[in-house]
Each structure stands twice: as C-alpha cells, then as structure tokens.
C-alpha positions in Angstrom: -23.3 42.9 -14.2 -21.6 39.6 -14.6 -21.4 37.9 -10.9 -17.7 38.3 -10.3 -17.6 36.8 -6.6 -17.0 33.4 -5.9 -19.9 31.7 -3.6 -17.5 31.8 -0.2 -19.0 28.3 1.0 -17.7 26.6 -2.7 -14.3 28.4 -2.2 -13.9 27.1 1.4 -15.2 23.3 0.5 -12.5 23.8 -2.7 -9.8 24.8 -0.2 -10.3 22.1 2.2 -10.3 19.6 -0.2 -7.2 20.7 -1.4 -5.9 20.3 1.7 -6.8 17.1 2.6 -5.4 15.8 -0.3 -2.1 17.4 0.2 -2.0 16.3 3.7 -2.6 12.7 2.5 0.6 13.0 0.2 2.6 13.9 3.0 1.5 11.0 5.5 1.0 8.2 3.7 3.8 6.4 2.1 3.5 5.7 -1.6 4.2 2.0 -2.4 4.6 0.7 -6.0 4.3 -3.1 -6.8 6.5 -4.6 -9.8 6.7 -8.0 -11.5 9.4 -10.1 -12.5 9.6 -13.8 -13.9 11.3 -16.3 -11.3 12.4 -19.6 -12.3 11.7 -21.1 -8.9 8.1 -18.9 -8.3 6.9 -17.9 -11.3 5.8 -14.4 -11.3 7.8 -12.6 -8.5 5.7 -9.5 -7.1 7.8 -7.0 -5.4 6.7 -3.8 -2.8 8.2 -0.8 -3.2 8.6 2.5 -1.2 10.6 4.5 -3.2 14.2 2.9 -3.9 13.4 0.4 -0.7 12.4 -3.0 -1.5 10.3 -4.0 1.3 8.9 -7.7 0.1 8.1 -9.8 -2.9 5.3 -12.2 -2.8 4.2 -15.0 -4.8 1.0 -17.6 -5.1 1.7 -21.2 -4.2 1.4 -24.1 -6.9 0.9 -26.4 -3.7 -2.5 -24.7 -2.4 -3.0 -21.5 -4.3 -2.5 -19.0 -1.2 0.3 -16.1 -2.0 3.7 -16.4 0.0 4.4 -13.0 1.6 8.4 -12.5 2.0 9.4 -9.5 4.3 12.7 -8.6 3.7 14.8 -8.7 6.6 12.8 -11.4 8.4 12.3 -15.5 8.1 8.9 -15.2 8.2 6.9 -16.7 5.1 2.9 -15.9 6.1 0.7 -17.8 3.7 -2.6 -15.5 2.2 -5.5 -15.7 0.5 -5.1 -13.2 -1.2 -2.5 -10.9 -3.2 -3.6 -7.6 -1.0 -3.5 -9.4 2.1 -0.1 -10.3 1.2 0.8 -6.7 0.1 -0.5 -5.4 3.4 1.7 -8.1 5.9 4.5 -7.3 3.8 4.1 -3.4 4.8 2.8 -3.6 8.5 5.9 -6.4 9.1 8.1 -3.3 7.3 6.8 -1.3 10.3 4.8 1.6 7.8 1.2 0.7 8.6 0.1 1.1 12.4 -2.5 -1.5 12.5 -5.4 -0.5 15.7 -7.0 -3.5 16.7 -10.2 -2.6 19.0 -9.8 -4.4 22.1 -13.4 -5.9 23.8 
C-alpha cells in the first residue's frame, strides 16, 4: 500500500515558512529603485515606495561619495555606498525604524 499520508512535521514546517513569507510581504514595505539621466548629476537614482517618490541619490564627481536627497527635507547627507544612501532616504522618510542599543 503506497503511503499517502504526508509527514506532519514536514507539513507544519511548510505552513510555518509560508506564514512567515506572507507576514514579511504584509509588514515590510516594498521599495523600487530606478535611474534616469540628469544633466547636472549624471545618473540619478530614484527610490520609490509604490507611486511615492521618497528621494534620489547620485555619485558626486568631486569626492566620489553618494549624495542622498530625501524629499521634503533640505538634508543632503553624503554616503560611502549607494546602499547607505538608499537606507538614509528610507529612514528619513519615516519608513525605517532604527533601534540603537544604548550602552
């Protein structure tokens, strides 16, 4: 007789992984990044959440650092990597909560 019963532990593990993935999609906002050519900045990268532009960033010719330009603020922090610029834009827009441990 072929075994048609599914291993209960394997099923439970599958269901747990599926639940975690669903929660991640619901809780974590999705961000998209695209690029356009700008006559002043060269390649200008844009960070989006859905239809909302969160900010832009580009690589400065002068020092090679990445300049983050979040919308609705005059802050223009300089970063060493494009990933840092993206995180700053998201954090300043209020969509990223950073937990800093106090000593």
